[in-house]
CHARMM-style PDB file with segment names, atoms N, HN, CA, C and O in Angstrom:
ATOM      1  N   ASP     1      27.703 -21.365  -6.077  1.00  0.00      PROA
ATOM      2  CA  ASP     1      27.585 -22.788  -5.863  1.00  0.00      PROA
ATOM      3  C   ASP     1      26.211 -23.263  -6.361  1.00  0.00      PROA
ATOM      4  O   ASP     1      25.173 -22.764  -5.927  1.00  0.00      PROA
ATOM      5  N   GLU     2      26.228 -24.215  -7.261  1.00  0.00      PROA
ATOM      6  HN  GLU     2      27.071 -24.620  -7.614  1.00  0.00      PROA
ATOM      7  CA  GLU     2      24.981 -24.691  -7.883  1.00  0.00      PROA
ATOM      8  C   GLU     2      23.981 -25.246  -6.860  1.00  0.00      PROA
ATOM      9  O   GLU     2      22.773 -25.051  -6.998  1.00  0.00      PROA
ATOM     10  N   GLU     3      24.486 -25.930  -5.847  1.00  0.00      PROA
ATOM     11  HN  GLU     3      25.467 -26.089  -5.735  1.00  0.00      PROA
ATOM     12  CA  GLU     3      23.593 -26.516  -4.848  1.00  0.00      PROA
ATOM     13  C   GLU     3      22.862 -25.412  -4.060  1.00  0.00      PROA
ATOM     14  O   GLU     3      21.670 -25.529  -3.776  1.00  0.00      PROA
ATOM     15  N   LYS     4      23.573 -24.370  -3.721  1.00  0.00      PROA
ATOM     16  HN  LYS     4      24.542 -24.276  -3.951  1.00  0.00      PROA
ATOM     17  CA  LYS     4      22.948 -23.255  -3.001  1.00  0.00      PROA
ATOM     18  C   LYS     4      21.897 -22.578  -3.871  1.00  0.00      PROA
ATOM     19  O   LYS     4      20.835 -22.197  -3.379  1.00  0.00      PROA
ATOM     20  N   LEU     5      22.185 -22.428  -5.153  1.00  0.00      PROA
ATOM     21  HN  LEU     5      23.048 -22.737  -5.552  1.00  0.00      PROA
ATOM     22  CA  LEU     5      21.208 -21.836  -6.057  1.00  0.00      PROA
ATOM     23  C   LEU     5      19.974 -22.717  -6.187  1.00  0.00      PROA
ATOM     24  O   LEU     5      18.854 -22.211  -6.264  1.00  0.00      PROA
ATOM     25  N   LEU     6      20.170 -24.021  -6.211  1.00  0.00      PROA
ATOM     26  HN  LEU     6      21.080 -24.431  -6.149  1.00  0.00      PROA
ATOM     27  CA  LEU     6      19.035 -24.941  -6.273  1.00  0.00      PROA
ATOM     28  C   LEU     6      18.175 -24.799  -5.022  1.00  0.00      PROA
ATOM     29  O   LEU     6      16.950 -24.732  -5.114  1.00  0.00      PROA
ATOM     30  N   PHE     7      18.813 -24.754  -3.852  1.00  0.00      PROA
ATOM     31  HN  PHE     7      19.809 -24.809  -3.777  1.00  0.00      PROA
ATOM     32  CA  PHE     7      18.076 -24.533  -2.608  1.00  0.00      PROA
ATOM     33  C   PHE     7      17.284 -23.232  -2.689  1.00  0.00      PROA
ATOM     34  O   PHE     7      16.107 -23.193  -2.332  1.00  0.00      PROA
ATOM     35  N   TYR     8      17.929 -22.174  -3.157  1.00  0.00      PROA
ATOM     36  HN  TYR     8      18.886 -22.205  -3.447  1.00  0.00      PROA
ATOM     37  CA  TYR     8      17.278 -20.874  -3.242  1.00  0.00      PROA
ATOM     38  C   TYR     8      16.061 -20.930  -4.164  1.00  0.00      PROA
ATOM     39  O   TYR     8      14.979 -20.470  -3.802  1.00  0.00      PROA
ATOM     40  N   GLY     9      16.245 -21.494  -5.350  1.00  0.00      PROA
ATOM     41  HN  GLY     9      17.124 -21.868  -5.644  1.00  0.00      PROA
ATOM     42  CA  GLY     9      15.149 -21.562  -6.310  1.00  0.00      PROA
ATOM     43  C   GLY     9      13.965 -22.355  -5.794  1.00  0.00      PROA
ATOM     44  O   GLY     9      12.816 -21.941  -5.947  1.00  0.00      PROA
ATOM     45  N   ILE    10      14.245 -23.486  -5.189  1.00  0.00      PROA
ATOM     46  HN  ILE    10      15.178 -23.823  -5.065  1.00  0.00      PROA
ATOM     47  CA  ILE    10      13.157 -24.310  -4.648  1.00  0.00      PROA
ATOM     48  C   ILE    10      12.485 -23.610  -3.475  1.00  0.00      PROA
ATOM     49  O   ILE    10      11.260 -23.634  -3.358  1.00  0.00      PROA
ATOM     50  N   PHE    11      13.280 -22.983  -2.603  1.00  0.00      PROA
ATOM     51  HN  PHE    11      14.275 -22.963  -2.698  1.00  0.00      PROA
ATOM     52  CA  PHE    11      12.716 -22.270  -1.461  1.00  0.00      PROA
ATOM     53  C   PHE    11      11.779 -21.155  -1.916  1.00  0.00      PROA
ATOM     54  O   PHE    11      10.670 -21.022  -1.398  1.00  0.00      PROA
ATOM     55  N   LYS    12      12.224 -20.354  -2.884  1.00  0.00      PROA
ATOM     56  HN  LYS    12      13.124 -20.462  -3.305  1.00  0.00      PROA
ATOM     57  CA  LYS    12      11.391 -19.257  -3.372  1.00  0.00      PROA
ATOM     58  C   LYS    12      10.110 -19.778  -4.016  1.00  0.00      PROA
ATOM     59  O   LYS    12       9.041 -19.194  -3.837  1.00  0.00      PROA
ATOM     60  N   GLN    13      10.212 -20.865  -4.758  1.00  0.00      PROA
ATOM     61  HN  GLN    13      11.079 -21.340  -4.904  1.00  0.00      PROA
ATOM     62  CA  GLN    13       9.023 -21.445  -5.384  1.00  0.00      PROA
ATOM     63  C   GLN    13       8.071 -21.955  -4.310  1.00  0.00      PROA
ATOM     64  O   GLN    13       6.856 -21.797  -4.429  1.00  0.00      PROA
ATOM     65  N   ALA    14       8.618 -22.563  -3.265  1.00  0.00      PROA
ATOM     66  HN  ALA    14       9.605 -22.691  -3.169  1.00  0.00      PROA
ATOM     67  CA  ALA    14       7.793 -23.116  -2.194  1.00  0.00      PROA
ATOM     68  C   ALA    14       7.116 -22.028  -1.378  1.00  0.00      PROA
ATOM     69  O   ALA    14       5.997 -22.224  -0.905  1.00  0.00      PROA
ATOM     70  N   THR    15       7.763 -20.895  -1.203  1.00  0.00      PROA
ATOM     71  HN  THR    15       8.672 -20.735  -1.587  1.00  0.00      PROA
ATOM     72  CA  THR    15       7.218 -19.859  -0.330  1.00  0.00      PROA
ATOM     73  C   THR    15       6.483 -18.748  -1.063  1.00  0.00      PROA
ATOM     74  O   THR    15       5.598 -18.115  -0.487  1.00  0.00      PROA
ATOM     75  N   VAL    16       6.834 -18.493  -2.338  1.00  0.00      PROA
ATOM     76  HN  VAL    16       7.553 -19.007  -2.805  1.00  0.00      PROA
ATOM     77  CA  VAL    16       6.241 -17.381  -3.075  1.00  0.00      PROA
ATOM     78  C   VAL    16       5.448 -17.863  -4.288  1.00  0.00      PROA
ATOM     79  O   VAL    16       4.412 -17.289  -4.622  1.00  0.00      PROA
ATOM     80  N   GLY    17       5.929 -18.906  -4.941  1.00  0.00      PROA
ATOM     81  HN  GLY    17       6.770 -19.373  -4.670  1.00  0.00      PROA
ATOM     82  CA  GLY    17       5.323 -19.363  -6.183  1.00  0.00      PROA
ATOM     83  C   GLY    17       6.193 -18.928  -7.349  1.00  0.00      PROA
ATOM     84  O   GLY    17       7.371 -18.621  -7.166  1.00  0.00      PROA
ATOM     85  N   ASP    18       5.620 -18.900  -8.551  1.00  0.00      PROA
ATOM     86  HN  ASP    18       4.663 -19.150  -8.700  1.00  0.00      PROA
ATOM     87  CA  ASP    18       6.385 -18.557  -9.749  1.00  0.00      PROA
ATOM     88  C   ASP    18       7.021 -17.174  -9.641  1.00  0.00      PROA
ATOM     89  O   ASP    18       6.444 -16.250  -9.069  1.00  0.00      PROA
ATOM     90  N   CYS    19       8.192 -17.058 -10.189  1.00  0.00      PROA
ATOM     91  HN  CYS    19       8.661 -17.809 -10.654  1.00  0.00      PROA
ATOM     92  CA  CYS    19       8.946 -15.801 -10.186  1.00  0.00      PROA
ATOM     93  C   CYS    19       8.225 -14.763 -11.043  1.00  0.00      PROA
ATOM     94  O   CYS    19       7.889 -15.016 -12.200  1.00  0.00      PROA
ATOM     95  N   SER    20       7.997 -13.596 -10.454  1.00  0.00      PROA
ATOM     96  HN  SER    20       8.270 -13.390  -9.514  1.00  0.00      PROA
ATOM     97  CA  SER    20       7.332 -12.519 -11.188  1.00  0.00      PROA
ATOM     98  C   SER    20       8.278 -11.343 -11.440  1.00  0.00      PROA
ATOM     99  O   SER    20       7.855 -10.291 -11.919  1.00  0.00      PROA
ATOM    100  N   ILE    21       9.540 -11.526 -11.119  1.00  0.00      PROA
ATOM    101  HN  ILE    21       9.884 -12.380 -10.730  1.00  0.00      PROA
ATOM    102  CA  ILE    21      10.537 -10.473 -11.330  1.00  0.00      PROA
ATOM    103  C   ILE    21      10.907 -10.456 -12.806  1.00  0.00      PROA
ATOM    104  O   ILE    21      11.306 -11.483 -13.355  1.00  0.00      PROA
ATOM    105  N   PRO    22      10.780  -9.303 -13.452  1.00  0.00      PROA
ATOM    106  CA  PRO    22      11.129  -9.253 -14.874  1.00  0.00      PROA
ATOM    107  C   PRO    22      12.626  -9.467 -15.083  1.00  0.00      PROA
ATOM    108  O   PRO    22      13.448  -9.066 -14.260  1.00  0.00      PROA
ATOM    109  N   GLU    23      12.960 -10.106 -16.198  1.00  0.00      PROA
ATOM    110  HN  GLU    23      12.292 -10.432 -16.867  1.00  0.00      PROA
ATOM    111  CA  GLU    23      14.359 -10.315 -16.526  1.00  0.00      PROA
ATOM    112  C   GLU    23      14.997  -8.969 -16.816  1.00  0.00      PROA
ATOM    113  O   GLU    23      14.392  -8.108 -17.454  1.00  0.00      PROA
ATOM    114  N   SER    24      16.205  -8.796 -16.349  1.00  0.00      PROA
ATOM    115  HN  SER    24      16.696  -9.496 -15.831  1.00  0.00      PROA
ATOM    116  CA  SER    24      16.868  -7.516 -16.550  1.00  0.00      PROA
ATOM    117  C   SER    24      18.313  -7.743 -16.986  1.00  0.00      PROA
ATOM    118  O   SER    24      18.829  -8.860 -16.962  1.00  0.00      PROA
ATOM    119  N   GLU    25      18.923  -6.674 -17.373  1.00  0.00      PROA
ATOM    120  HN  GLU    25      18.504  -5.767 -17.393  1.00  0.00      PROA
ATOM    121  CA  GLU    25      20.334  -6.697 -17.752  1.00  0.00      PROA
ATOM    122  C   GLU    25      21.184  -6.260 -16.563  1.00  0.00      PROA
ATOM    123  O   GLU    25      22.225  -5.626 -16.734  1.00  0.00      PROA
ATOM    124  N   ASP    26      20.742  -6.597 -15.383  1.00  0.00      PROA
ATOM    125  HN  ASP    26      19.896  -7.113 -15.244  1.00  0.00      PROA
ATOM    126  CA  ASP    26      21.425  -6.202 -14.154  1.00  0.00      PROA
ATOM    127  C   ASP    26      22.866  -6.704 -14.161  1.00  0.00      PROA
ATOM    128  O   ASP    26      23.139  -7.829 -14.580  1.00  0.00      PROA
ATOM    129  N   VAL    27      23.767  -5.876 -13.704  1.00  0.00      PROA
ATOM    130  HN  VAL    27      23.546  -4.962 -13.363  1.00  0.00      PROA
ATOM    131  CA  VAL    27      25.176  -6.261 -13.650  1.00  0.00      PROA
ATOM    132  C   VAL    27      25.492  -7.071 -12.402  1.00  0.00      PROA
ATOM    133  O   VAL    27      26.592  -7.607 -12.267  1.00  0.00      PROA
ATOM    134  N   ASP    28      24.544  -7.159 -11.505  1.00  0.00      PROA
ATOM    135  HN  ASP    28      23.650  -6.724 -11.615  1.00  0.00      PROA
ATOM    136  CA  ASP    28      24.730  -7.949 -10.284  1.00  0.00      PROA
ATOM    137  C   ASP    28      24.532  -9.424 -10.627  1.00  0.00      PROA
ATOM    138  O   ASP    28      23.402  -9.912 -10.672  1.00  0.00      PROA
ATOM    139  N   TRP    29      25.629 -10.126 -10.868  1.00  0.00      PROA
ATOM    140  HN  TRP    29      26.547  -9.730 -10.832  1.00  0.00      PROA
ATOM    141  CA  TRP    29      25.551 -11.518 -11.329  1.00  0.00      PROA
ATOM    142  C   TRP    29      24.966 -12.443 -10.282  1.00  0.00      PROA
ATOM    143  O   TRP    29      24.388 -13.472 -10.631  1.00  0.00      PROA
ATOM    144  N   ILE    30      25.101 -12.107  -9.008  1.00  0.00      PROA
ATOM    145  HN  ILE    30      25.571 -11.271  -8.725  1.00  0.00      PROA
ATOM    146  CA  ILE    30      24.510 -12.947  -7.954  1.00  0.00      PROA
ATOM    147  C   ILE    30      22.987 -12.867  -8.029  1.00  0.00      PROA
ATOM    148  O   ILE    30      22.296 -13.883  -7.960  1.00  0.00      PROA
ATOM    149  N   LYS    31      22.482 -11.655  -8.169  1.00  0.00      PROA
ATOM    150  HN  LYS    31      23.043 -10.829  -8.225  1.00  0.00      PROA
ATOM    151  CA  LYS    31      21.030 -11.465  -8.286  1.00  0.00      PROA
ATOM    152  C   LYS    31      20.494 -12.184  -9.525  1.00  0.00      PROA
ATOM    153  O   LYS    31      19.443 -12.824  -9.472  1.00  0.00      PROA
ATOM    154  N   LYS    32      21.215 -12.075 -10.632  1.00  0.00      PROA
ATOM    155  HN  LYS    32      22.068 -11.555 -10.676  1.00  0.00      PROA
ATOM    156  CA  LYS    32      20.789 -12.742 -11.868  1.00  0.00      PROA
ATOM    157  C   LYS    32      20.769 -14.256 -11.693  1.00  0.00      PROA
ATOM    158  O   LYS    32      19.842 -14.923 -12.152  1.00  0.00      PROA
ATOM    159  N   ALA    33      21.787 -14.799 -11.030  1.00  0.00      PROA
ATOM    160  HN  ALA    33      22.540 -14.257 -10.657  1.00  0.00      PROA
ATOM    161  CA  ALA    33      21.866 -16.250 -10.823  1.00  0.00      PROA
ATOM    162  C   ALA    33      20.733 -16.732  -9.921  1.00  0.00      PROA
ATOM    163  O   ALA    33      20.140 -17.781 -10.173  1.00  0.00      PROA
ATOM    164  N   LYS    34      20.436 -15.977  -8.882  1.00  0.00      PROA
ATOM    165  HN  LYS    34      20.917 -15.125  -8.677  1.00  0.00      PROA
ATOM    166  CA  LYS    34      19.357 -16.358  -7.975  1.00  0.00      PROA
ATOM    167  C   LYS    34      18.005 -16.314  -8.680  1.00  0.00      PROA
ATOM    168  O   LYS    34      17.182 -17.215  -8.512  1.00  0.00      PROA
ATOM    169  N   THR    35      17.778 -15.271  -9.464  1.00  0.00      PROA
ATOM    170  HN  THR    35      18.446 -14.540  -9.601  1.00  0.00      PROA
ATOM    171  CA  THR    35      16.522 -15.156 -10.206  1.00  0.00      PROA
ATOM    172  C   THR    35      16.392 -16.288 -11.224  1.00  0.00      PROA
ATOM    173  O   THR    35      15.310 -16.849 -11.394  1.00  0.00      PROA
ATOM    174  N   ALA    36      17.482 -16.622 -11.896  1.00  0.00      PROA
ATOM    175  HN  ALA    36      18.362 -16.166 -11.758  1.00  0.00      PROA
ATOM    176  CA  ALA    36      17.464 -17.717 -12.872  1.00  0.00      PROA
ATOM    177  C   ALA    36      17.155 -19.048 -12.182  1.00  0.00      PROA
ATOM    178  O   ALA    36      16.409 -19.867 -12.719  1.00  0.00      PROA
ATOM    179  N   ALA    37      17.725 -19.264 -10.998  1.00  0.00      PROA
ATOM    180  HN  ALA    37      18.331 -18.599 -10.562  1.00  0.00      PROA
ATOM    181  CA  ALA    37      17.459 -20.503 -10.250  1.00  0.00      PROA
ATOM    182  C   ALA    37      15.989 -20.594  -9.870  1.00  0.00      PROA
ATOM    183  O   ALA    37      15.396 -21.672  -9.909  1.00  0.00      PROA
ATOM    184  N   TRP    38      15.408 -19.471  -9.505  1.00  0.00      PROA
ATOM    185  HN  TRP    38      15.890 -18.595  -9.472  1.00  0.00      PROA
ATOM    186  CA  TRP    38      13.990 -19.440  -9.154  1.00  0.00      PROA
ATOM    187  C   TRP    38      13.140 -19.694 -10.392  1.00  0.00      PROA
ATOM    188  O   TRP    38      12.173 -20.454 -10.335  1.00  0.00      PROA
ATOM    189  N   ARG    39      13.492 -19.065 -11.509  1.00  0.00      PROA
ATOM    190  HN  ARG    39      14.277 -18.448 -11.556  1.00  0.00      PROA
ATOM    191  CA  ARG    39      12.737 -19.249 -12.759  1.00  0.00      PROA
ATOM    192  C   ARG    39      12.739 -20.711 -13.214  1.00  0.00      PROA
ATOM    193  O   ARG    39      11.781 -21.160 -13.843  1.00  0.00      PROA
ATOM    194  N   GLN    40      13.782 -21.441 -12.909  1.00  0.00      PROA
ATOM    195  HN  GLN    40      14.560 -21.076 -12.398  1.00  0.00      PROA
ATOM    196  CA  GLN    40      13.854 -22.852 -13.312  1.00  0.00      PROA
ATOM    197  C   GLN    40      12.793 -23.689 -12.616  1.00  0.00      PROA
ATOM    198  O   GLN    40      12.487 -24.794 -13.065  1.00  0.00      PROA
ATOM    199  N   GLN    41      12.237 -23.190 -11.543  1.00  0.00      PROA
ATOM    200  HN  GLN    41      12.486 -22.293 -11.178  1.00  0.00      PROA
ATOM    201  CA  GLN    41      11.208 -23.914 -10.796  1.00  0.00      PROA
ATOM    202  C   GLN    41       9.797 -23.573 -11.263  1.00  0.00      PROA
ATOM    203  O   GLN    41       8.820 -24.103 -10.734  1.00  0.00      PROA
ATOM    204  N   LYS    42       9.691 -22.691 -12.249  1.00  0.00      PROA
ATOM    205  HN  LYS    42      10.485 -22.260 -12.678  1.00  0.00      PROA
ATOM    206  CA  LYS    42       8.391 -22.198 -12.716  1.00  0.00      PROA
ATOM    207  C   LYS    42       7.429 -23.347 -13.041  1.00  0.00      PROA
ATOM    208  O   LYS    42       7.801 -24.333 -13.676  1.00  0.00      PROA
ATOM    209  N   GLY    43       6.209 -23.189 -12.594  1.00  0.00      PROA
ATOM    210  HN  GLY    43       5.908 -22.387 -12.078  1.00  0.00      PROA
ATOM    211  CA  GLY    43       5.174 -24.164 -12.885  1.00  0.00      PROA
ATOM    212  C   GLY    43       5.035 -25.248 -11.824  1.00  0.00      PROA
ATOM    213  O   GLY    43       4.021 -25.946 -11.780  1.00  0.00      PROA
ATOM    214  N   ARG    44       6.018 -25.392 -10.989  1.00  0.00      PROA
ATOM    215  HN  ARG    44       6.841 -24.825 -11.024  1.00  0.00      PROA
ATOM    216  CA  ARG    44       5.948 -26.391  -9.918  1.00  0.00      PROA
ATOM    217  C   ARG    44       5.056 -25.834  -8.813  1.00  0.00      PROA
ATOM    218  O   ARG    44       5.237 -24.695  -8.383  1.00  0.00      PROA
ATOM    219  N   ASN    45       4.099 -26.628  -8.356  1.00  0.00      PROA
ATOM    220  HN  ASN    45       3.951 -27.553  -8.705  1.00  0.00      PROA
ATOM    221  CA  ASN    45       3.234 -26.100  -7.304  1.00  0.00      PROA
ATOM    222  C   ASN    45       4.013 -26.011  -5.987  1.00  0.00      PROA
ATOM    223  O   ASN    45       5.027 -26.682  -5.797  1.00  0.00      PROA
ATOM    224  N   GLN    46       3.516 -25.175  -5.100  1.00  0.00      PROA
ATOM    225  HN  GLN    46       2.692 -24.630  -5.255  1.00  0.00      PROA
ATOM    226  CA  GLN    46       4.252 -24.878  -3.880  1.00  0.00      PROA
ATOM    227  C   GLN    46       4.408 -26.106  -2.976  1.00  0.00      PROA
ATOM    228  O   GLN    46       5.436 -26.257  -2.317  1.00  0.00      PROA
ATOM    229  N   ARG    47       3.429 -26.957  -2.941  1.00  0.00      PROA
ATOM    230  HN  ARG    47       2.594 -26.834  -3.477  1.00  0.00      PROA
ATOM    231  CA  ARG    47       3.536 -28.159  -2.097  1.00  0.00      PROA
ATOM    232  C   ARG    47       4.649 -29.076  -2.621  1.00  0.00      PROA
ATOM    233  O   ARG    47       5.448 -29.594  -1.841  1.00  0.00      PROA
ATOM    234  N   THR    48       4.694 -29.268  -3.920  1.00  0.00      PROA
ATOM    235  HN  THR    48       4.044 -28.847  -4.553  1.00  0.00      PROA
ATOM    236  CA  THR    48       5.741 -30.098  -4.518  1.00  0.00      PROA
ATOM    237  C   THR    48       7.110 -29.476  -4.272  1.00  0.00      PROA
ATOM    238  O   THR    48       8.076 -30.186  -3.993  1.00  0.00      PROA
ATOM    239  N   ALA    49       7.192 -28.158  -4.375  1.00  0.00      PROA
ATOM    240  HN  ALA    49       6.407 -27.582  -4.601  1.00  0.00      PROA
ATOM    241  CA  ALA    49       8.464 -27.476  -4.118  1.00  0.00      PROA
ATOM    242  C   ALA    49       8.910 -27.694  -2.676  1.00  0.00      PROA
ATOM    243  O   ALA    49      10.094 -27.910  -2.418  1.00  0.00      PROA
ATOM    244  N   LYS    50       7.976 -27.641  -1.742  1.00  0.00      PROA
ATOM    245  HN  LYS    50       7.014 -27.466  -1.950  1.00  0.00      PROA
ATOM    246  CA  LYS    50       8.321 -27.886  -0.331  1.00  0.00      PROA
ATOM    247  C   LYS    50       8.842 -29.305  -0.140  1.00  0.00      PROA
ATOM    248  O   LYS    50       9.818 -29.527   0.577  1.00  0.00      PROA
ATOM    249  N   GLU    51       8.186 -30.257  -0.782  1.00  0.00      PROA
ATOM    250  HN  GLU    51       7.393 -30.077  -1.364  1.00  0.00      PROA
ATOM    251  CA  GLU    51       8.636 -31.651  -0.679  1.00  0.00      PROA
ATOM    252  C   GLU    51      10.021 -31.812  -1.305  1.00  0.00      PROA
ATOM    253  O   GLU    51      10.872 -32.512  -0.757  1.00  0.00      PROA
ATOM    254  N   ASN    52      10.246 -31.170  -2.445  1.00  0.00      PROA
ATOM    255  HN  ASN    52       9.555 -30.602  -2.891  1.00  0.00      PROA
ATOM    256  CA  ASN    52      11.553 -31.250  -3.104  1.00  0.00      PROA
ATOM    257  C   ASN    52      12.646 -30.598  -2.265  1.00  0.00      PROA
ATOM    258  O   ASN    52      13.785 -31.065  -2.254  1.00  0.00      PROA
ATOM    259  N   PHE    53      12.305 -29.532  -1.569  1.00  0.00      PROA
ATOM    260  HN  PHE    53      11.379 -29.152  -1.578  1.00  0.00      PROA
ATOM    261  CA  PHE    53      13.266 -28.879  -0.687  1.00  0.00      PROA
ATOM    262  C   PHE    53      13.715 -29.853   0.400  1.00  0.00      PROA
ATOM    263  O   PHE    53      14.904 -29.957   0.699  1.00  0.00      PROA
ATOM    264  N   LEU    54      12.760 -30.560   0.983  1.00  0.00      PROA
ATOM    265  HN  LEU    54      11.794 -30.475   0.740  1.00  0.00      PROA
ATOM    266  CA  LEU    54      13.099 -31.523   2.035  1.00  0.00      PROA
ATOM    267  C   LEU    54      13.924 -32.680   1.495  1.00  0.00      PROA
ATOM    268  O   LEU    54      14.854 -33.138   2.158  1.00  0.00      PROA
ATOM    269  N   VAL    55      13.599 -33.155   0.311  1.00  0.00      PROA
ATOM    270  HN  VAL    55      12.843 -32.783  -0.228  1.00  0.00      PROA
ATOM    271  CA  VAL    55      14.384 -34.227  -0.314  1.00  0.00      PROA
ATOM    272  C   VAL    55      15.824 -33.771  -0.521  1.00  0.00      PROA
ATOM    273  O   VAL    55      16.762 -34.507  -0.212  1.00  0.00      PROA
ATOM    274  N   LEU    56      16.000 -32.567  -1.040  1.00  0.00      PROA
ATOM    275  HN  LEU    56      15.238 -31.969  -1.290  1.00  0.00      PROA
ATOM    276  CA  LEU    56      17.339 -32.024  -1.264  1.00  0.00      PROA
ATOM    277  C   LEU    56      18.081 -31.855   0.059  1.00  0.00      PROA
ATOM    278  O   LEU    56      19.265 -32.178   0.153  1.00  0.00      PROA
ATOM    279  N   LEU    57      17.401 -31.357   1.068  1.00  0.00      PROA
ATOM    280  HN  LEU    57      16.439 -31.094   0.993  1.00  0.00      PROA
ATOM    281  CA  LEU    57      18.017 -31.165   2.380  1.00  0.00      PROA
ATOM    282  C   LEU    57      18.465 -32.502   2.966  1.00  0.00      PROA
ATOM    283  O   LEU    57      19.560 -32.601   3.520  1.00  0.00      PROA
ATOM    284  N   ARG    58      17.636 -33.515   2.849  1.00  0.00      PROA
ATOM    285  HN  ARG    58      16.747 -33.434   2.398  1.00  0.00      PROA
ATOM    286  CA  ARG    58      18.009 -34.846   3.369  1.00  0.00      PROA
ATOM    287  C   ARG    58      19.188 -35.437   2.605  1.00  0.00      PROA
ATOM    288  O   ARG    58      20.001 -36.168   3.171  1.00  0.00      PROA
ATOM    289  N   ARG    59      19.276 -35.114   1.309  1.00  0.00      PROA
ATOM    290  HN  ARG    59      18.615 -34.520   0.849  1.00  0.00      PROA
ATOM    291  CA  ARG    59      20.372 -35.638   0.506  1.00  0.00      PROA
ATOM    292  C   ARG    59      21.705 -34.999   0.896  1.00  0.00      PROA
ATOM    293  O   ARG    59      22.711 -35.694   1.032  1.00  0.00      PROA
ATOM    294  N   VAL    60      21.713 -33.697   1.073  1.00  0.00      PROA
ATOM    295  HN  VAL    60      20.895 -33.132   0.962  1.00  0.00      PROA
ATOM    296  CA  VAL    60      22.983 -33.011   1.358  1.00  0.00      PROA
ATOM    297  C   VAL    60      23.308 -32.958   2.841  1.00  0.00      PROA
ATOM    298  O   VAL    60      24.468 -32.776   3.212  1.00  0.00      PROA
ATOM    299  N   GLY    61      22.321 -33.110   3.682  1.00  0.00      PROA
ATOM    300  HN  GLY    61      21.379 -33.258   3.381  1.00  0.00      PROA
ATOM    301  CA  GLY    61      22.548 -33.043   5.133  1.00  0.00      PROA
ATOM    302  C   GLY    61      21.672 -34.038   5.865  1.00  0.00      PROA
ATOM    303  O   GLY    61      20.709 -33.647   6.524  1.00  0.00      PROA
ATOM    304  N   PRO    62      21.992 -35.321   5.759  1.00  0.00      PROA
ATOM    305  CA  PRO    62      21.128 -36.329   6.381  1.00  0.00      PROA
ATOM    306  C   PRO    62      20.936 -36.123   7.884  1.00  0.00      PROA
ATOM    307  O   PRO    62      19.960 -36.611   8.453  1.00  0.00      PROA
ATOM    308  N   GLU    63      21.847 -35.415   8.521  1.00  0.00      PROA
ATOM    309  HN  GLU    63      22.640 -35.019   8.059  1.00  0.00      PROA
ATOM    310  CA  GLU    63      21.698 -35.161   9.953  1.00  0.00      PROA
ATOM    311  C   GLU    63      20.528 -34.226  10.254  1.00  0.00      PROA
ATOM    312  O   GLU    63      20.120 -34.112  11.410  1.00  0.00      PROA
ATOM    313  N   TRP    64      19.980 -33.557   9.240  1.00  0.00      PROA
ATOM    314  HN  TRP    64      20.311 -33.650   8.301  1.00  0.00      PROA
ATOM    315  CA  TRP    64      18.830 -32.668   9.413  1.00  0.00      PROA
ATOM    316  C   TRP    64      17.506 -33.432   9.441  1.00  0.00      PROA
ATOM    317  O   TRP    64      16.481 -32.881   9.842  1.00  0.00      PROA
ATOM    318  N   ASP    65      17.522 -34.685   9.021  1.00  0.00      PROA
ATOM    319  HN  ASP    65      18.354 -35.133   8.694  1.00  0.00      PROA
ATOM    320  CA  ASP    65      16.288 -35.471   8.960  1.00  0.00      PROA
ATOM    321  C   ASP    65      15.796 -35.764  10.371  1.00  0.00      PROA
ATOM    322  O   ASP    65      16.539 -36.280  11.207  1.00  0.00      PROA
ATOM    323  N   VAL    66      14.558 -35.434  10.619  1.00  0.00      PROA
ATOM    324  HN  VAL    66      13.955 -35.015   9.940  1.00  0.00      PROA
ATOM    325  CA  VAL    66      13.966 -35.705  11.934  1.00  0.00      PROA
ATOM    326  C   VAL    66      12.795 -36.637  11.813  1.00  0.00      PROA
ATOM    327  OT1 VAL    66      12.171 -36.978  12.818  1.00  0.00      PROA
TER     328      VAL     66
END
């Protein structure tokens, strides 16, 4: 699900920073998709990623807004 991958990528960027996992020919397509989602966030600072995570959360689940 693209939305879940977006959440994952933004979360990893917000909590860890840029992805440092080398690209591989791994046959685990879930792992590859998650790593690719994280790589798409490259260069975004962690504070901005945290803010974007909250924006996305409010968009998909307005009941989470406090």
